[in-house]
C-alpha positions in Angstrom: 118.3 111.9 136.4 118.2 115.4 137.8 116.5 118.1 135.9 119.6 120.2 135.5 121.6 117.2 134.2 118.9 116.3 131.7 118.9 119.8 130.3 122.7 119.6 129.9 122.3 116.3 128.0 119.8 118.0 125.7 121.9 120.9 124.9 124.9 118.9 124.9 124.3 117.5 121.5 123.4 121.0 120.7 120.2 119.8 119.4 118.6 117.2 121.4 117.8 114.5 123.8 114.4 114.9 125.3 112.1 117.0 123.2 109.1 117.4 121.0 106.9 120.2 120.2 103.7 120.8 122.2 100.4 120.3 120.5 98.5 117.6 118.8 100.5 115.1 116.8 99.1 114.3 113.3 99.9 110.6 113.9 101.8 108.3 116.1 104.4 107.2 113.7 106.8 109.1 116.0 105.8 109.5 119.6 106.8 111.7 122.5 108.7 109.7 125.1 106.8 109.4 128.4 107.3 112.0 131.1 109.2 109.7 133.4 111.8 109.2 130.7 112.5 112.8 130.0 110.8 114.8 132.8 108.6 116.5 130.2 111.6 118.1 128.3 111.0 117.2 124.7 112.5 120.1 122.9 115.7 122.1 123.1 115.3 125.8 122.2 117.6 128.9 122.1 116.6 129.6 125.7 118.2 126.4 126.9 121.3 127.0 124.8 121.6 130.5 126.2 121.5 129.3 129.8 124.1 126.6 129.4 126.5 128.4 127.1 126.3 131.7 129.1 124.8 133.3 126.0 127.9 132.4 124.0 126.3 130.1 121.4 123.2 130.4 119.1 121.5 128.1 116.7 122.6 129.1 113.2 121.9 126.8 110.3 121.9 123.4 112.3 122.7 120.5 110.0 123.8 116.9 110.4 123.4 114.8 113.5 125.0 111.6 114.7 124.1 109.6 117.9 125.9 106.6 119.4 126.4 104.6 122.6 130.2 104.9 123.1 132.0 101.8 124.3 134.0 104.0 126.7 130.8 105.1 128.4 129.2 101.7 128.7 129.0 99.8 131.9 129.0 96.1 130.9 127.7 95.0 134.3 124.2 96.6 133.5 121.9 97.3 130.6 120.3 100.2 132.3 122.6 102.7 130.6 122.4 101.2 127.1 120.0 104.0 125.9 122.2 106.8 127.2 123.7 108.2 124.0 126.3 110.7 123.0 124.8 113.0 120.3 126.9 115.1 118.0 125.4 118.1 116.1 126.8 120.5 113.5 125.9 124.1 114.0 127.0 124.9 110.5 126.5 128.7 110.6 128.9 128.8 113.5 131.2 126.3 111.8 131.1 124.2 115.0 130.5 120.6 116.2 128.8 120.4 119.6 128.4 117.2 121.7 127.5 116.1 125.2 130.7 115.3 127.2 128.8 114.1 130.2 125.5 114.7 132.0 126.6 118.1 133.1 128.8 119.6 130.4 129.1 120.0 126.7 132.0 120.0 124.3 132.6 122.2 121.2 135.1 121.8 118.4 135.7 124.1 115.5 135.1 127.7 114.5 135.6 129.1 111.0 138.9 128.4 109.4 140.9 125.8 107.4 143.1 124.4 110.1 142.7 120.8 111.2 140.6 121.9 114.3 138.5 124.3 112.2 135.6 124.0 109.9 133.9 125.9 107.1 130.2 125.2 106.5 130.3 121.6 107.8 127.2 119.6 106.7 127.3 116.0 108.0 128.8 113.9 110.7 129.2 110.2 111.3 131.2 107.8 113.5 131.2 104.6 115.5 131.0 103.3 119.1 134.8 103.3 119.4 135.0 107.1 119.3 135.9 107.6 115.7 134.2 110.6 114.2 134.1 112.0 110.7 132.9 115.5 109.6 132.0 116.5 106.0 133.8 119.9 106.0 132.2 121.1 102.9 133.7 124.6 102.6 137.2 123.1 103.0 136.6 120.3 100.5 137.6 117.5 102.9 136.6 115.0 105.5 138.0 115.7 109.0 138.7 112.7 111.2 138.5 113.2 114.9 138.9 110.9 117.9 137.0 110.8 121.2 139.3 110.4 124.1 138.8 109.0 127.6 138.8 112.5 129.0 135.7 113.3 126.9 137.6 115.5 124.4 137.5 115.4 120.7 140.8 115.7 119.0 141.4 116.1 115.2 143.6 113.4 113.8 143.7 113.7 110.1 141.9 115.0 107.0 140.8 113.1 103.8 140.9 115.0 100.6 141.2 112.3 98.1 144.1 111.8 95.6 145.8 114.9 94.3 144.5 114.2 90.8 141.0 113.3 92.0 140.2 115.5 95.0 136.9 116.0 96.8 134.9 119.0 95.7 132.3 120.3 98.2 131.6 117.0 100.1 128.3 117.4 101.9 127.3 113.9 103.2 129.3 111.3 105.1 128.3 107.9 106.5 130.4 105.2 108.1 129.0 101.8 107.3 130.7 98.4 107.5 134.4 99.0 107.0 134.0 102.0 104.6 133.3 105.7 104.7 130.8 106.8 102.1 130.9 110.5 101.0 128.6 112.5 98.7 131.2 114.3 96.6 128.8 116.9 95.4 131.2 118.8 93.0 132.1 115.6 91.2 128.6 114.1 91.0 129.7 110.9 92.7 129.9 108.9 95.9 133.5 108.5 97.0 134.3 105.5 99.1 137.2 105.6 101.6 138.8 103.0 103.8 139.7 103.5 107.4 143.1 104.9 106.5 141.5 107.6 104.4 142.5 106.0 101.0 140.0 106.4 98.2 139.0 102.8 97.3 136.2 103.4 94.8 134.1 106.0 93.1 130.4 105.4 92.3 128.4 107.3 89.8 125.1 105.4 89.6 123.0 105.9 86.5 120.1 104.5 84.5 119.4 104.9 80.7 117.7 108.3 81.4 119.1 109.5 84.8 122.4 109.9 86.5 123.6 111.1 89.9 123.8 115.0 90.0 125.1 116.9 92.9 124.5 114.4 95.7 123.8 116.1 99.0 123.3 113.5 101.7 123.4 109.8 102.2 122.9 106.9 104.7 124.0 103.3 104.3 123.5 99.8 105.8 126.1 97.3 104.7 127.6 94.1 105.9 129.0 94.3 109.4 126.6 97.0 110.6 124.8 96.3 113.9 121.1 96.3 114.5 119.8 95.6 111.1 116.8 93.2 110.7 117.1 92.5 107.0 120.2 91.4 105.1 119.2 94.0 102.4 122.4 96.1 102.2 122.1 99.4 100.4 123.0 103.1 100.2 120.3 105.8 100.2 121.3 109.1 98.5 119.6 112.4 98.0 120.7 114.4 94.9 119.4 116.8 92.2 118.9 119.8 94.6 117.0 117.6 97.0 114.4 116.5 94.4 115.4 112.9 94.1 116.1 109.9 96.4 118.1 106.9 95.1 118.5 103.4 96.5 121.7 101.8 95.2 123.6 98.7 96.0 126.9 98.8 97.9 128.7 98.5 94.6 126.8 101.3 92.9 124.0 99.6 91.0 120.7 101.4 90.9 117.9 99.6 92.7 115.1 102.3 92.8 114.5 106.0 92.6 111.9 108.1 94.3 110.9 111.8 94.2 109.2 113.9 96.9 105.6 112.9 97.6 104.7 116.6 97.8 105.2 118.8 94.8 107.0 121.4 96.9 109.0 118.9 98.8 112.8 119.1 99.1 114.8 116.2 100.6 117.4 117.0 103.2 119.3 114.7 105.5 118.3 111.1 105.9 118.6 108.1 108.3 117.8 104.4 108.1 116.2 102.5 111.0 116.4 98.9 112.2 114.0 97.6 109.5 115.6 99.5 106.7 113.0 102.2 106.6 114.3 105.5 105.3 113.5 108.8 107.0 114.2 112.1 105.1 113.7 115.6 106.4 111.8 118.1 104.2 112.7 121.6 105.3 110.3 123.7 103.2 107.3 121.5 104.2 108.3 121.2 107.8 108.0 117.4 107.9 109.8 114.1 107.8 109.0 111.6 105.0 109.2 107.9 105.7 109.8 105.3 103.0 110.2 101.5 103.3 113.4 99.8 102.3 112.0 99.3 98.7 111.4 103.1 98.4 107.6 102.7 98.7 106.2 105.8 100.3 104.7 105.2 103.8 103.8 108.6 105.4 104.9 112.0 106.4 105.2 113.2 110.0 105.0 116.8 111.2 102.7 118.5 108.7 100.5 119.8 111.5 103.3 122.1 112.7 105.5 119.8 114.8 108.7 120.9 113.1 110.2 124.3 112.2 112.4 123.7 109.1 113.7 120.2 110.1 117.3 119.7 109.0 119.5 116.9 110.4 118.2 113.5 111.6 119.8 110.6 113.4 118.4 107.3 114.6 119.7 104.9 117.2 118.7 101.7 115.5 118.9 99.5 118.6 116.1 101.3 120.6 114.4 103.5 117.9 115.4 106.9 119.3 115.2 109.7 116.8 116.8 113.1 117.0 115.9 116.0 114.6 117.5 119.4 114.4 115.4 122.4 113.3 115.9 126.1 112.4 116.5 127.2 116.0 115.8 124.1 118.2 115.8 120.3 118.2 113.5 117.5 119.1 113.6 113.9 120.4 111.2 111.1 119.6 110.7 107.4 119.8 109.7 105.4 116.8 106.1 104.5 117.2 103.4 103.1 114.9 100.1 104.2 113.4 97.2 102.6 111.6 95.8 104.9 109.0 92.6 104.7 107.0 91.5 101.5 108.7 88.4 100.0 107.0 86.7 96.7 107.8 83.4 95.7 106.2 81.6 93.0 104.3 81.6 90.5 107.2 80.2 87.1 106.1 79.5 84.0 108.1 78.9 80.4 107.0 77.2 78.6 109.9 77.4 75.2 108.3 81.2 75.5 107.7 81.8 77.5 110.9 83.7 80.1 108.9 84.0 83.9 109.1 85.4 86.3 106.5 85.9 90.0 106.4 87.5 92.7 104.1 90.3 94.6 105.9 92.4 97.5 104.6 94.8 100.0 106.3 98.2 101.6 106.1 100.6 100.5 108.8 103.5 103.0 109.3 105.9 100.7 111.2 106.7 97.0 111.8 104.2 96.1 114.5 102.6 93.3 116.4 98.9 93.4 115.4 95.7 91.8 116.7 92.3 91.9 115.0 89.1 90.9 116.8 85.3 91.1 116.6 83.4 92.9 119.4 79.7 93.4 120.1 77.8 96.6 120.6 78.8 96.7 124.2 82.5 96.4 123.5 82.7 92.7 124.5 85.2 90.7 122.5 83.4 87.9 120.7 86.1 86.4 118.5 89.8 86.9 117.8 90.7 86.8 114.1 94.5 87.5 114.4 96.5 87.8 117.5 100.1 89.0 118.0 101.0 88.8 114.4 104.1 90.6 113.2 103.4 92.7 110.1 105.8 95.1 108.2 105.0 98.7 107.4 103.0 99.3 104.3 99.5 99.1 102.8 97.4 96.1 103.5 94.2 95.1 101.8 92.9 91.5 102.0 89.9 89.4 102.7 90.6 87.4 105.9 89.0 84.0 106.2 89.1 81.9 109.4 87.5 79.1 111.2 85.0 80.4 113.9 82.9 78.3 116.2 81.1 81.4 117.4 79.4 82.1 114.0 75.9 81.6 115.4 76.5 84.2 118.1 77.8 86.6 115.5 74.8 86.0 113.3 72.6 87.5 115.9 74.8 90.5 116.8 75.7 93.9 115.4 79.5 93.9 115.6 82.6 96.0 115.0 86.1 95.0 113.9 88.9 96.2 116.2 92.6 96.4 115.3 95.5 97.0 117.7 99.1 97.6 116.8 102.2 97.9 118.9 105.7 98.8 117.6 108.2 96.1 118.1 110.8 98.2 119.9 111.4 101.7 121.3 107.9 102.5 122.6 106.4 99.0 122.4 105.4 99.0 126.1 104.4 102.6 126.0 102.2 102.8 122.9 99.3 100.8 121.6 97.2 102.1 118.8 93.6 100.9 118.5 91.3 101.4 115.5 87.6 100.4 115.4 85.3 100.0 112.4 81.7 101.1 112.3 79.0 98.7 113.5 78.3 96.0 110.9 75.6 93.4 110.6 77.1 90.1 109.4 75.5 88.5 106.4 75.0 84.8 106.0 76.5 82.8 103.1 
């Protein structure tokens, strides 16, 4: 891809394709794509937008993002174009939707107003591979339905307001999942569910004995019929209570779990769900992205070392693990990677008579990964493989591993270290391998 074309693609979505801030990353949970994938362009700034809009556009309160591989742009004779996405981004302060029409041009829809081709403070966008697109037009209290045509234009088709006696009030989040459109109807403290025709089919107000949904802001969902989902664990993730609470609810509105920001100053923003059901939530005040597993167990935060400037919108291509993030005046592009945090291995014991080895292992794994654990000597020579190419989900791991080992006599006379490697299962799996090594240990005999 030519450099000029690549920059157009980046700006096209208004916010992203290749990007990522310079500087040291605080972990490899998200990784910068290799240079030959994006020619070193990892971040779109106002400079790029000025160049390709003839100084006609500026970043002003960027919000929701949506990325998709459009059926109309897919060449079925090859898989080499499968990761080439169309990315839609809302520049809310300008009341516009911006997207990449091709490798060399961008499209824009909107401007302030209440007509069908206008928006007022739009907050979220969603759609599908067939070219259907839906915008939460918050200030106009509606969902606008647009259609992507073969000539790369977006045309407004209809608006969804809800029934006359039960209208939407300030909808802020929208997600197309399965056959339904889920909307955070902030002014009504509910999740409104529409069918493809725009008819309101249900209204959900999840609650427990002590808590109820209040002012829902954003949501993401994985339900039956969605592509690229590893687990059959269908659910809706919702942020509410001024960004201070994250719910996991069933598709019919039953409360499964509730979480709050891990940081006392944290405020949840937009969210997205990956292939394994992990939930990513932007935190604008703290400049980071929080990652939870599908059970709402906290995994980690990425970006606290200054990678993001007020992150807002986030979108994930679940098939290949591409992540797009909009910021205050720029946008970034990452691949889903993996990291091994707080790796500790100690208390190695050997039983020569039984030819057995045991060792205590603990670590935090930030993404589903293929892991290997082995023992090496003081010279870095591998002596024994404990675990090889084992698929492990994200989360905290603490266990005493025991295994048959014919090399126990060799280990008894050596000072050894325990080494762990991890590779993500998709996205950057051939690009990234994380290795962690323990301190040198003298095995004890049992």
